Short mmCIF file of the C-alpha atoms (twelve columns), coordinates in Angstrom:
data_MODEL
# 
_entry.id   MODEL 
# 
loop_
_atom_site.group_PDB 
_atom_site.id 
_atom_site.type_symbol 
_atom_site.label_atom_id 
_atom_site.label_alt_id 
_atom_site.label_comp_id 
_atom_site.label_asym_id 
_atom_site.label_seq_id 
_atom_site.Cartn_x 
_atom_site.Cartn_y 
_atom_site.Cartn_z 
_atom_site.pdbx_PDB_model_num 
ATOM 1   C CA . UNK A 1   -9.195  -3.582  10.510  1 
ATOM 2   C CA . UNK A 2   -9.223  0.031   9.002   1 
ATOM 3   C CA . UNK A 3   -6.478  1.945   9.779   1 
ATOM 4   C CA . UNK A 4   -5.457  5.524   8.850   1 
ATOM 5   C CA . UNK A 5   -1.739  6.654   7.812   1 
ATOM 6   C CA . UNK A 6   -0.915  8.290   11.254  1 
ATOM 7   C CA . UNK A 7   -2.108  4.804   13.073  1 
ATOM 8   C CA . UNK A 8   0.473   2.921   11.367  1 
ATOM 9   C CA . UNK A 9   3.456   3.256   13.316  1 
ATOM 10  C CA . UNK A 10  1.466   2.343   16.434  1 
ATOM 11  C CA . UNK A 11  -0.064  -0.691  14.747  1 
ATOM 12  C CA . UNK A 12  3.392   -1.830  13.622  1 
ATOM 13  C CA . UNK A 13  4.675   -2.219  16.991  1 
ATOM 14  C CA . UNK A 14  2.692   -5.321  17.506  1 
ATOM 15  C CA . UNK A 15  4.240   -6.778  14.232  1 
ATOM 16  C CA . UNK A 16  3.404   -6.838  10.428  1 
ATOM 17  C CA . UNK A 17  -0.018  -8.214  9.086   1 
ATOM 18  C CA . UNK A 18  0.550   -10.537 5.953   1 
ATOM 19  C CA . UNK A 19  -1.334  -7.990  3.758   1 
ATOM 20  C CA . UNK A 20  -2.348  -4.343  3.604   1 
ATOM 21  C CA . UNK A 21  -4.497  -2.489  1.157   1 
ATOM 22  C CA . UNK A 22  -3.900  1.398   0.782   1 
ATOM 23  C CA . UNK A 23  -6.288  3.181   -1.018  1 
ATOM 24  C CA . UNK A 24  -7.507  6.828   -1.476  1 
ATOM 25  C CA . UNK A 25  -6.675  9.858   -3.752  1 
ATOM 26  C CA . UNK A 26  -3.983  11.768  -1.748  1 
ATOM 27  C CA . UNK A 27  -0.509  10.874  -3.304  1 
ATOM 28  C CA . UNK A 28  1.716   12.109  -0.642  1 
ATOM 29  C CA . UNK A 29  -0.039  10.279  2.188   1 
ATOM 30  C CA . UNK A 30  -0.440  7.058   0.271   1 
ATOM 31  C CA . UNK A 31  3.447   7.080   -0.843  1 
ATOM 32  C CA . UNK A 32  4.455   7.956   3.030   1 
ATOM 33  C CA . UNK A 33  2.090   5.062   4.143   1 
ATOM 34  C CA . UNK A 34  3.753   2.666   1.605   1 
ATOM 35  C CA . UNK A 35  7.147   3.888   2.797   1 
ATOM 36  C CA . UNK A 36  6.577   3.290   6.427   1 
ATOM 37  C CA . UNK A 37  5.346   -0.411  5.637   1 
ATOM 38  C CA . UNK A 38  8.417   -0.718  3.353   1 
ATOM 39  C CA . UNK A 39  10.787  0.157   6.238   1 
ATOM 40  C CA . UNK A 40  9.046   -1.909  8.735   1 
ATOM 41  C CA . UNK A 41  9.307   -4.895  6.437   1 
ATOM 42  C CA . UNK A 42  13.026  -4.331  5.628   1 
ATOM 43  C CA . UNK A 43  13.744  -4.223  9.499   1 
ATOM 44  C CA . UNK A 44  12.030  -7.664  9.368   1 
ATOM 45  C CA . UNK A 45  14.103  -9.307  6.853   1 
ATOM 46  C CA . UNK A 46  11.732  -8.557  3.577   1 
ATOM 47  C CA . UNK A 47  14.873  -7.855  1.352   1 
ATOM 48  C CA . UNK A 48  13.169  -8.615  -1.958  1 
ATOM 49  C CA . UNK A 49  10.609  -6.759  -3.605  1 
ATOM 50  C CA . UNK A 50  8.524   -7.311  -6.831  1 
ATOM 51  C CA . UNK A 51  6.191   -4.589  -8.207  1 
ATOM 52  C CA . UNK A 52  3.235   -4.935  -10.525 1 
ATOM 53  C CA . UNK A 53  0.610   -2.918  -12.120 1 
ATOM 54  C CA . UNK A 54  -2.879  -4.639  -12.525 1 
ATOM 55  C CA . UNK A 55  -3.546  -3.174  -15.597 1 
ATOM 56  C CA . UNK A 56  -4.834  -5.125  -18.974 1 
ATOM 57  C CA . UNK A 57  -1.787  -6.552  -19.822 1 
ATOM 58  C CA . UNK A 58  -0.807  -7.849  -16.258 1 
ATOM 59  C CA . UNK A 59  0.448   -11.275 -16.203 1 
ATOM 60  C CA . UNK A 60  -1.269  -12.706 -13.120 1 
ATOM 61  C CA . UNK A 61  0.655   -15.889 -13.484 1 
ATOM 62  C CA . UNK A 62  4.101   -13.876 -12.990 1 
ATOM 63  C CA . UNK A 63  2.749   -12.727 -9.630  1 
ATOM 64  C CA . UNK A 64  1.863   -16.022 -8.385  1 
ATOM 65  C CA . UNK A 65  5.287   -17.430 -9.578  1 
ATOM 66  C CA . UNK A 66  6.912   -14.538 -7.472  1 
ATOM 67  C CA . UNK A 67  4.947   -15.386 -4.463  1 
ATOM 68  C CA . UNK A 68  5.834   -18.995 -4.551  1 
ATOM 69  C CA . UNK A 69  9.551   -18.717 -5.713  1 
ATOM 70  C CA . UNK A 70  12.434  -19.135 -3.234  1 
ATOM 71  C CA . UNK A 71  15.390  -16.589 -3.598  1 
ATOM 72  C CA . UNK A 72  18.888  -17.304 -2.990  1 
ATOM 73  C CA . UNK A 73  19.403  -13.712 -1.724  1 
ATOM 74  C CA . UNK A 74  16.422  -13.372 0.515   1 
ATOM 75  C CA . UNK A 75  13.767  -15.699 2.372   1 
ATOM 76  C CA . UNK A 76  11.267  -13.106 2.792   1 
ATOM 77  C CA . UNK A 77  9.945   -10.973 -0.034  1 
ATOM 78  C CA . UNK A 78  7.444   -8.177  -0.697  1 
ATOM 79  C CA . UNK A 79  4.960   -8.356  -3.751  1 
ATOM 80  C CA . UNK A 80  3.441   -4.871  -4.114  1 
ATOM 81  C CA . UNK A 81  0.335   -4.587  -6.467  1 
ATOM 82  C CA . UNK A 82  -1.062  -1.281  -7.815  1 
ATOM 83  C CA . UNK A 83  -4.686  -1.635  -8.700  1 
ATOM 84  C CA . UNK A 84  -6.703  0.124   -11.570 1 
ATOM 85  C CA . UNK A 85  -9.839  2.482   -11.036 1 
ATOM 86  C CA . UNK A 86  -11.897 -0.444  -12.004 1 
ATOM 87  C CA . UNK A 87  -10.934 -4.104  -11.566 1 
ATOM 88  C CA . UNK A 88  -12.877 -6.547  -14.044 1 
ATOM 89  C CA . UNK A 89  -14.193 -9.926  -13.192 1 
ATOM 90  C CA . UNK A 90  -11.087 -12.025 -13.967 1 
ATOM 91  C CA . UNK A 91  -8.628  -9.471  -11.983 1 
ATOM 92  C CA . UNK A 92  -11.109 -9.672  -9.011  1 
ATOM 93  C CA . UNK A 93  -11.009 -13.461 -9.034  1 
ATOM 94  C CA . UNK A 94  -7.139  -13.542 -9.330  1 
ATOM 95  C CA . UNK A 95  -6.740  -10.928 -6.782  1 
ATOM 96  C CA . UNK A 96  -8.804  -12.960 -4.312  1 
ATOM 97  C CA . UNK A 97  -6.922  -16.142 -5.151  1 
ATOM 98  C CA . UNK A 98  -3.645  -14.210 -4.387  1 
ATOM 99  C CA . UNK A 99  -4.688  -13.010 -0.951  1 
ATOM 100 C CA . UNK A 100 -4.921  -16.916 -0.200  1 
ATOM 101 C CA . UNK A 101 -1.086  -17.017 -0.947  1 
ATOM 102 C CA . UNK A 102 -0.132  -15.159 2.224   1 
ATOM 103 C CA . UNK A 103 2.409   -16.851 4.393   1 
ATOM 104 C CA . UNK A 104 5.074   -15.488 6.994   1 
ATOM 105 C CA . UNK A 105 7.700   -14.925 4.484   1 
ATOM 106 C CA . UNK A 106 5.485   -12.972 2.036   1 
ATOM 107 C CA . UNK A 107 3.977   -9.559  2.539   1 
ATOM 108 C CA . UNK A 108 1.369   -8.055  -0.032  1 
ATOM 109 C CA . UNK A 109 1.216   -4.427  -0.448  1 
ATOM 110 C CA . UNK A 110 -1.810  -3.512  -2.432  1 
ATOM 111 C CA . UNK A 111 -2.447  0.003   -3.505  1 
ATOM 112 C CA . UNK A 112 -5.735  1.478   -5.197  1 
ATOM 113 C CA . UNK A 113 -7.559  4.654   -5.995  1 
ATOM 114 C CA . UNK A 114 -10.442 6.296   -4.067  1 
ATOM 115 C CA . UNK A 115 -13.301 3.717   -3.800  1 
ATOM 116 C CA . UNK A 116 -16.893 4.441   -3.819  1 
ATOM 117 C CA . UNK A 117 -19.623 2.580   -1.651  1 
ATOM 118 C CA . UNK A 118 -20.387 0.090   -4.054  1 
ATOM 119 C CA . UNK A 119 -16.478 -0.864  -4.561  1 
ATOM 120 C CA . UNK A 120 -16.121 -1.199  -1.041  1 
ATOM 121 C CA . UNK A 121 -18.874 -4.112  -1.294  1 
ATOM 122 C CA . UNK A 122 -17.248 -6.252  -3.848  1 
ATOM 123 C CA . UNK A 123 -15.799 -9.618  -3.056  1 
ATOM 124 C CA . UNK A 124 -12.187 -8.738  -3.860  1 
ATOM 125 C CA . UNK A 125 -12.454 -5.831  -1.362  1 
ATOM 126 C CA . UNK A 126 -13.790 -7.987  1.251   1 
ATOM 127 C CA . UNK A 127 -11.178 -10.487 0.631   1 
ATOM 128 C CA . UNK A 128 -8.399  -7.803  1.062   1 
ATOM 129 C CA . UNK A 129 -10.020 -6.636  4.267   1 
ATOM 130 C CA . UNK A 130 -10.282 -10.137 5.583   1 
ATOM 131 C CA . UNK A 131 -6.510  -10.832 4.766   1 
ATOM 132 C CA . UNK A 132 -5.267  -7.664  6.615   1 
ATOM 133 C CA . UNK A 133 -5.669  -4.015  7.331   1 
ATOM 134 C CA . UNK A 134 -7.057  -1.508  4.923   1 
ATOM 135 C CA . UNK A 135 -5.440  1.915   5.103   1 
ATOM 136 C CA . UNK A 136 -7.808  4.811   4.185   1 
ATOM 137 C CA . UNK A 137 -5.828  7.755   2.543   1 
ATOM 138 C CA . UNK A 138 -7.927  11.065  2.188   1 
ATOM 139 C CA . UNK A 139 -6.288  14.655  2.225   1 
ATOM 140 C CA . UNK A 140 -7.377  16.668  5.387   1 
ATOM 141 C CA . UNK A 141 -10.182 18.649  4.980   1 
ATOM 142 C CA . UNK A 142 -10.270 22.429  5.422   1 
ATOM 143 C CA . UNK A 143 -11.137 22.177  9.202   1 
ATOM 144 C CA . UNK A 144 -8.208  19.928  9.964   1 
ATOM 145 C CA . UNK A 145 -5.648  21.141  7.717   1 
ATOM 146 C CA . UNK A 146 -4.043  23.620  9.660   1 
ATOM 147 C CA . UNK A 147 -3.694  20.955  12.691  1 
ATOM 148 C CA . UNK A 148 -2.106  18.693  9.733   1 
ATOM 149 C CA . UNK A 149 0.235   21.545  8.949   1 
ATOM 150 C CA . UNK A 150 1.472   22.207  12.443  1 
ATOM 151 C CA . UNK A 151 2.264   18.701  13.084  1 
ATOM 152 C CA . UNK A 152 4.050   18.775  9.617   1 
ATOM 153 C CA . UNK A 153 6.142   21.848  10.771  1 
ATOM 154 C CA . UNK A 154 6.983   20.078  14.126  1 
ATOM 155 C CA . UNK A 155 8.492   17.178  12.320  1 
ATOM 156 C CA . UNK A 156 11.050  19.395  10.576  1 
ATOM 157 C CA . UNK A 157 11.385  21.457  14.288  1 
ATOM 158 C CA . UNK A 158 9.494   24.536  12.879  1 
ATOM 159 C CA . UNK A 159 6.812   26.703  14.173  1 
ATOM 160 C CA . UNK A 160 4.460   29.137  12.698  1 
ATOM 161 C CA . UNK A 161 2.534   32.026  14.245  1 
ATOM 162 C CA . UNK A 162 -1.304  31.751  13.902  1 
ATOM 163 C CA . UNK A 163 -1.610  34.243  10.966  1 
ATOM 164 C CA . UNK A 164 1.227   32.471  9.239   1 
ATOM 165 C CA . UNK A 165 -0.461  29.162  9.610   1 
ATOM 166 C CA . UNK A 166 -3.747  30.365  8.275   1 
ATOM 167 C CA . UNK A 167 -2.045  31.659  5.270   1 
ATOM 168 C CA . UNK A 168 -0.291  28.644  4.696   1 
ATOM 169 C CA . UNK A 169 -3.366  26.407  4.873   1 
ATOM 170 C CA . UNK A 170 -4.926  28.966  2.414   1 
ATOM 171 C CA . UNK A 171 -2.140  28.879  0.206   1 
ATOM 172 C CA . UNK A 172 -1.698  24.996  -0.313  1 
ATOM 173 C CA . UNK A 173 -5.314  23.540  0.516   1 
ATOM 174 C CA . UNK A 174 -5.530  20.371  -1.261  1 
ATOM 175 C CA . UNK A 175 -1.967  20.211  -2.579  1 
ATOM 176 C CA . UNK A 176 -0.171  18.241  0.285   1 
ATOM 177 C CA . UNK A 177 2.599   17.245  -2.006  1 
ATOM 178 C CA . UNK A 178 3.256   20.705  -2.850  1 
ATOM 179 C CA . UNK A 179 3.443   22.089  0.757   1 
ATOM 180 C CA . UNK A 180 5.435   19.297  2.141   1 
ATOM 181 C CA . UNK A 181 8.228   20.297  -0.355  1 
ATOM 182 C CA . UNK A 182 7.950   23.864  0.849   1 
ATOM 183 C CA . UNK A 183 8.041   22.901  4.556   1 
ATOM 184 C CA . UNK A 184 11.373  20.829  3.976   1 
ATOM 185 C CA . UNK A 185 12.799  23.702  2.103   1 
ATOM 186 C CA . UNK A 186 11.822  26.026  4.806   1 
ATOM 187 C CA . UNK A 187 13.571  23.748  7.494   1 
ATOM 188 C CA . UNK A 188 16.965  24.403  5.427   1 
ATOM 189 C CA . UNK A 189 16.737  28.190  5.454   1 
ATOM 190 C CA . UNK A 190 17.493  28.564  9.073   1 
ATOM 191 C CA . UNK A 191 14.771  31.319  9.530   1 
ATOM 192 C CA . UNK A 192 13.781  32.705  12.851  1 
ATOM 193 C CA . UNK A 193 11.228  30.837  14.958  1 
ATOM 194 C CA . UNK A 194 8.252   31.073  15.104  1 
ATOM 195 C CA . UNK A 195 7.805   31.646  11.219  1 
ATOM 196 C CA . UNK A 196 5.945   34.786  10.672  1 
ATOM 197 C CA . UNK A 197 3.472   35.429  7.922   1 
ATOM 198 C CA . UNK A 198 6.058   37.963  6.195   1 
ATOM 199 C CA . UNK A 199 8.473   35.374  6.290   1 
ATOM 200 C CA . UNK A 200 6.398   32.783  4.652   1 
ATOM 201 C CA . UNK A 201 5.262   35.046  1.994   1 
ATOM 202 C CA . UNK A 202 8.834   35.952  1.193   1 
ATOM 203 C CA . UNK A 203 10.012  32.430  0.746   1 
ATOM 204 C CA . UNK A 204 7.036   30.448  -0.129  1 
ATOM 205 C CA . UNK A 205 5.115   30.303  -3.484  1 
ATOM 206 C CA . UNK A 206 1.509   29.504  -2.854  1 
ATOM 207 C CA . UNK A 207 -0.081  26.411  -4.913  1 
ATOM 208 C CA . UNK A 208 -3.381  25.137  -3.773  1 
ATOM 209 C CA . UNK A 209 -5.067  22.460  -5.672  1 
ATOM 210 C CA . UNK A 210 -8.616  21.115  -5.546  1 
ATOM 211 C CA . UNK A 211 -10.312 17.942  -7.196  1 
ATOM 212 C CA . UNK A 212 -13.912 18.367  -8.236  1 
ATOM 213 C CA . UNK A 213 -15.592 16.407  -5.592  1 
ATOM 214 C CA . UNK A 214 -14.260 19.124  -3.146  1 
ATOM 215 C CA . UNK A 215 -16.638 21.543  -4.543  1 
ATOM 216 C CA . UNK A 216 -19.803 19.752  -3.307  1 
ATOM 217 C CA . UNK A 217 -19.629 19.982  0.564   1 
ATOM 218 C CA . UNK A 218 -19.198 23.758  0.582   1 
ATOM 219 C CA . UNK A 219 -22.112 24.219  -1.543  1 
ATOM 220 C CA . UNK A 220 -24.150 21.979  0.734   1 
ATOM 221 C CA . UNK A 221 -22.857 24.074  3.731   1 
ATOM 222 C CA . UNK A 222 -23.986 27.076  2.144   1 
ATOM 223 C CA . UNK A 223 -20.218 28.475  2.025   1 
ATOM 224 C CA . UNK A 224 -20.645 30.017  -1.080  1 
ATOM 225 C CA . UNK A 225 -17.738 32.158  -1.024  1 
ATOM 226 C CA . UNK A 226 -15.575 29.200  -0.486  1 
ATOM 227 C CA . UNK A 227 -17.340 27.014  -3.204  1 
ATOM 228 C CA . UNK A 228 -16.851 29.881  -5.714  1 
ATOM 229 C CA . UNK A 229 -12.977 30.045  -4.910  1 
ATOM 230 C CA . UNK A 230 -12.837 26.186  -5.640  1 
ATOM 231 C CA . UNK A 231 -14.781 26.430  -8.858  1 
ATOM 232 C CA . UNK A 232 -12.517 29.229  -10.196 1 
ATOM 233 C CA . UNK A 233 -9.521  27.081  -9.118  1 
ATOM 234 C CA . UNK A 234 -10.827 24.203  -10.979 1 
ATOM 235 C CA . UNK A 235 -11.174 26.204  -14.131 1 
ATOM 236 C CA . UNK A 236 -7.619  27.456  -13.921 1 
ATOM 237 C CA . UNK A 237 -6.481  23.923  -13.465 1 
ATOM 238 C CA . UNK A 238 -8.224  22.625  -16.728 1 
ATOM 239 C CA . UNK A 239 -11.152 20.812  -15.197 1 
ATOM 240 C CA . UNK A 240 -13.945 20.399  -17.989 1 
ATOM 241 C CA . UNK A 241 -17.020 22.218  -17.382 1 
ATOM 242 C CA . UNK A 242 -18.881 19.210  -18.731 1 
ATOM 243 C CA . UNK A 243 -17.505 17.011  -15.691 1 
ATOM 244 C CA . UNK A 244 -18.775 19.511  -12.999 1 
ATOM 245 C CA . UNK A 245 -22.154 19.585  -14.687 1 
ATOM 246 C CA . UNK A 246 -22.198 15.633  -14.442 1 
ATOM 247 C CA . UNK A 247 -21.057 15.735  -10.867 1 
ATOM 248 C CA . UNK A 248 -23.426 18.587  -9.878  1 
ATOM 249 C CA . UNK A 249 -26.342 16.831  -11.781 1 
ATOM 250 C CA . UNK A 250 -25.962 13.583  -9.723  1 
ATOM 251 C CA . UNK A 251 -25.879 15.607  -6.336  1 
ATOM 252 C CA . UNK A 252 -28.872 17.696  -7.253  1 
ATOM 253 C CA . UNK A 253 -30.685 14.898  -8.357  1 
ATOM 254 C CA . UNK A 254 -30.143 13.281  -4.980  1 
ATOM 255 C CA . UNK A 255 -31.312 16.365  -3.170  1 
ATOM 256 C CA . UNK A 256 -34.409 16.710  -5.396  1 
ATOM 257 C CA . UNK A 257 -35.401 13.035  -4.747  1 
ATOM 258 C CA . UNK A 258 -34.865 13.426  -0.946  1 
ATOM 259 C CA . UNK A 259 -36.896 16.513  -0.788  1 
ATOM 260 C CA . UNK A 260 -39.718 15.124  -2.787  1 
ATOM 261 C CA . UNK A 261 -39.545 12.073  -0.552  1 
ATOM 262 C CA . UNK A 262 -39.859 14.409  2.590   1 
ATOM 263 C CA . UNK A 263 -42.787 16.158  1.193   1 
ATOM 264 C CA . UNK A 264 -44.569 12.950  0.529   1 
ATOM 265 C CA . UNK A 265 -44.074 12.094  4.423   1 
ATOM 266 C CA . UNK A 266 -41.244 9.687   4.090   1 
ATOM 267 C CA . UNK A 267 -38.525 9.749   6.870   1 
ATOM 268 C CA . UNK A 268 -35.189 11.320  5.738   1 
ATOM 269 C CA . UNK A 269 -33.033 8.386   7.003   1 
ATOM 270 C CA . UNK A 270 -35.091 5.761   5.137   1 
ATOM 271 C CA . UNK A 271 -35.162 7.959   1.971   1 
ATOM 272 C CA . UNK A 272 -31.332 8.466   2.175   1 
ATOM 273 C CA . UNK A 273 -30.748 4.800   2.647   1 
ATOM 274 C CA . UNK A 274 -32.745 4.158   -0.422  1 
ATOM 275 C CA . UNK A 275 -30.981 6.566   -2.595  1 
ATOM 276 C CA . UNK A 276 -27.721 4.980   -1.106  1 
ATOM 277 C CA . UNK A 277 -26.368 8.136   0.482   1 
ATOM 278 C CA . UNK A 278 -23.479 7.386   2.601   1 
ATOM 279 C CA . UNK A 279 -24.179 7.735   6.342   1 
ATOM 280 C CA . UNK A 280 -21.247 10.162  6.730   1 
ATOM 281 C CA . UNK A 281 -22.917 12.534  4.188   1 
ATOM 282 C CA . UNK A 282 -26.308 12.380  5.539   1 
ATOM 283 C CA . UNK A 283 -26.017 15.096  8.191   1 
ATOM 284 C CA . UNK A 284 -24.773 17.431  5.358   1 
ATOM 285 C CA . UNK A 285 -27.616 16.524  3.145   1 
ATOM 286 C CA . UNK A 286 -30.101 16.898  5.710   1 
ATOM 287 C CA . UNK A 287 -28.887 20.200  6.820   1 
ATOM 288 C CA . UNK A 288 -28.816 21.320  2.914   1 
ATOM 289 C CA . UNK A 289 -32.560 20.502  2.632   1 
ATOM 290 C CA . UNK A 290 -33.468 22.721  5.571   1 
ATOM 291 C CA . UNK A 291 -32.111 25.633  3.474   1 
ATOM 292 C CA . UNK A 292 -32.990 24.568  0.010   1 
ATOM 293 C CA . UNK A 293 -36.924 24.121  -0.591  1 
ATOM 294 C CA . UNK A 294 -38.091 22.096  -3.702  1 
ATOM 295 C CA . UNK A 295 -38.725 25.462  -5.556  1 
ATOM 296 C CA . UNK A 296 -35.125 26.582  -4.929  1 
ATOM 297 C CA . UNK A 297 -33.754 23.061  -6.069  1 
ATOM 298 C CA . UNK A 298 -35.698 23.064  -9.249  1 
ATOM 299 C CA . UNK A 299 -34.169 26.717  -10.027 1 
ATOM 300 C CA . UNK A 300 -30.755 25.156  -9.582  1 
ATOM 301 C CA . UNK A 301 -31.609 22.478  -11.710 1 
ATOM 302 C CA . UNK A 302 -32.680 24.865  -14.450 1 
ATOM 303 C CA . UNK A 303 -29.147 26.606  -14.064 1 
ATOM 304 C CA . UNK A 304 -27.431 23.479  -14.472 1 
ATOM 305 C CA . UNK A 305 -29.461 22.425  -17.369 1 
ATOM 306 C CA . UNK A 306 -28.315 25.827  -19.004 1 
ATOM 307 C CA . UNK A 307 -24.754 25.096  -18.145 1 
ATOM 308 C CA . UNK A 308 -25.043 21.683  -19.798 1 
ATOM 309 C CA . UNK A 309 -26.436 23.097  -22.883 1 
ATOM 310 C CA . UNK A 310 -23.728 25.505  -23.018 1 
ATOM 311 C CA . UNK A 311 -21.218 22.725  -23.043 1 
ATOM 312 C CA . UNK A 312 -22.962 20.962  -25.659 1 
ATOM 313 C CA . UNK A 313 -22.765 24.226  -27.652 1 
ATOM 314 C CA . UNK A 314 -19.095 24.222  -27.207 1 
ATOM 315 C CA . UNK A 315 -19.445 27.759  -25.371 1 
ATOM 316 C CA . UNK A 316 -17.005 27.270  -22.463 1 
ATOM 317 C CA . UNK A 317 -17.462 30.925  -21.036 1 
ATOM 318 C CA . UNK A 318 -21.189 30.649  -20.747 1 
ATOM 319 C CA . UNK A 319 -20.890 27.333  -19.116 1 
ATOM 320 C CA . UNK A 320 -18.805 28.679  -16.321 1 
ATOM 321 C CA . UNK A 321 -20.763 31.586  -15.931 1 
ATOM 322 C CA . UNK A 322 -23.896 29.399  -15.394 1 
ATOM 323 C CA . UNK A 323 -21.801 27.161  -12.926 1 
ATOM 324 C CA . UNK A 324 -20.756 30.341  -11.186 1 
ATOM 325 C CA . UNK A 325 -24.162 31.471  -10.957 1 
ATOM 326 C CA . UNK A 326 -25.259 28.110  -9.624  1 
ATOM 327 C CA . UNK A 327 -22.672 28.155  -6.903  1 
ATOM 328 C CA . UNK A 328 -24.136 31.479  -5.731  1 
ATOM 329 C CA . UNK A 329 -27.543 29.989  -5.650  1 
ATOM 330 C CA . UNK A 330 -26.770 27.426  -3.098  1 
ATOM 331 C CA . UNK A 331 -26.422 30.400  -0.377  1 
ATOM 332 C CA . UNK A 332 -29.922 30.418  0.888   1 
ATOM 333 C CA . UNK A 333 -33.636 29.626  0.336   1 
ATOM 334 C CA . UNK A 334 -34.252 32.981  -1.721  1 
ATOM 335 C CA . UNK A 335 -36.100 32.411  -5.200  1 
ATOM 336 C CA . UNK A 336 -33.683 32.556  -8.123  1 
ATOM 337 C CA . UNK A 337 -33.390 34.869  -11.138 1 
ATOM 338 C CA . UNK A 338 -32.277 32.352  -13.845 1 
ATOM 339 C CA . UNK A 339 -29.578 34.455  -15.483 1 
ATOM 340 C CA . UNK A 340 -25.707 33.984  -15.628 1 
# 
């Protein structure tokens, strides 16, 4: 069973499952989901908790000893395990073995990073999914972020005027942890309701944050202004130009392969499946291909190659100029003039 964090309260009304796997790259939502499960467990008598990190130095036998030990103070216990970005063969085998240890007086709370499609097909992931619900934790996208903020404000009995809510979404996009702290602070100030734009600008310090993967969708959608804004913010946050080159090379490579397949008479969905494009991203890719002909994609690839050469020559400013030009190049089907 796959759950989202907001579904946990309703799910828990029917009782606790023996195992939960919470994974994703949004720290606030992951922590709150974990806290929700801990509270539900304490209410059901799980008073003892052991925490482990599955790094290279993990003693797996210590986890199994804890899972089988009887405590003088508590008959029910929680074992929490944080998984690394990559799980080796030994760790995969021991994790699958651990899921077989579940019993009514033991609760497994496993947390992990964002997983790609290949990782979700591994034996250890399938074992976790069979043992209990998987809780997927992703930040709300730009379309849904204002709604998330509205719900968060409501939790603290706050309301905001539409332009104030729009500003708040712009000021904190990608940084739920920061905006949650600001909303909590606002609840203590006793400001008149609904909150106005002027009140927020006077009392709140903007702090948006993006990860490199968030650059891709706006470019595919042709939302160049937003893409450039994300790119500039990534540079301010210290993201390496070389990392973005690698990320964009993979995305452009997929677009080129798809466009070439379409020119060869192949069906889009068959080509996308052969290239392991996630079904959720296929409509986005297909729409982008309608705007980016083969010649345009070759031009974008040439820009990316120039950025990559600048990275290799340690010319950071030149690399970022090429990346900025590349983002603008996603706007439409017009031919490119290859200059930064």
